[in-house]
C-alpha angles and dihedrals in degrees: 000000000000118000116212126190114213127188116241116256136024098350091053091049092047091047093049089049090059090050090049091054092046097049102028095235139099118275114182138129110238120221110313094346112148100183126043126179120200133154096348094315131110115205123199118203105213141152115284093242092051099055095087090050093053091049099042094050094044101249085121128029092210139015141188114219141147119277085233092062092045089050092047097047101031093208120192096248140118113262102215111169144003100231092195089227128131093014112194141133137248107228144165114249126199136172108287092237092056139073127220105255109201094184095065113109097208108049114158118205124192118205147134087224098072099162094046090050095045093047094047095050090043089056088056091046090240120144113223138168107230116208117198116223128174100207148353087042091164090068093066098079092040094061098035097257091122140005094224143004134221111213148140115284123193107159099350091239097120091053094047093048087056097048097259134121135201106260097177139354115235101185145335119246139194134159116286131196109237131185136206107248096230092045090050090063099034095046100025099136093051093045095047091047090054091041090055092051094046093046089054091048091050090050091050092051094055 
């Protein structure tokens, strides 16, 4: 049996919809259910940020998680497939009346994606102070906690509603299928069979 960690929310629902179409049966977590078994698969319903940890440490053979999370956490896993789900960007947001001044020596950036932010600004040889926040990141520039934010952007609506604008895009992201390294060898035939089916489904949906 393959164990697959899925992030709670829309990506999990979209992933399970693909499985439903592939296997012709219902795949859905009911209520607060955290583990579901169907058609020789065990699905785990976990937080988005935790998916790579479950996979890297072997609690799950496979996982579906955003490229932004993979880039931030740098887990030691096999990146198998871009699922083309949950497409979004990681971007820098600033107050709409301001411009991003790269020459300033004291830029403060609020984000939950500390490594992505630090690496991006380091590539530009810009010194920044990165403040880690866990939610309501858009609030930081509005109350003077930070000059800018680094956050996920889908449509940009949340930023606009909070008086912010996208100053620069850092990377595109979508959900990827990842595998535990040991599982990839121990269960290679099962994993590659599933990979093949999912890959075909992704191509057909484009």
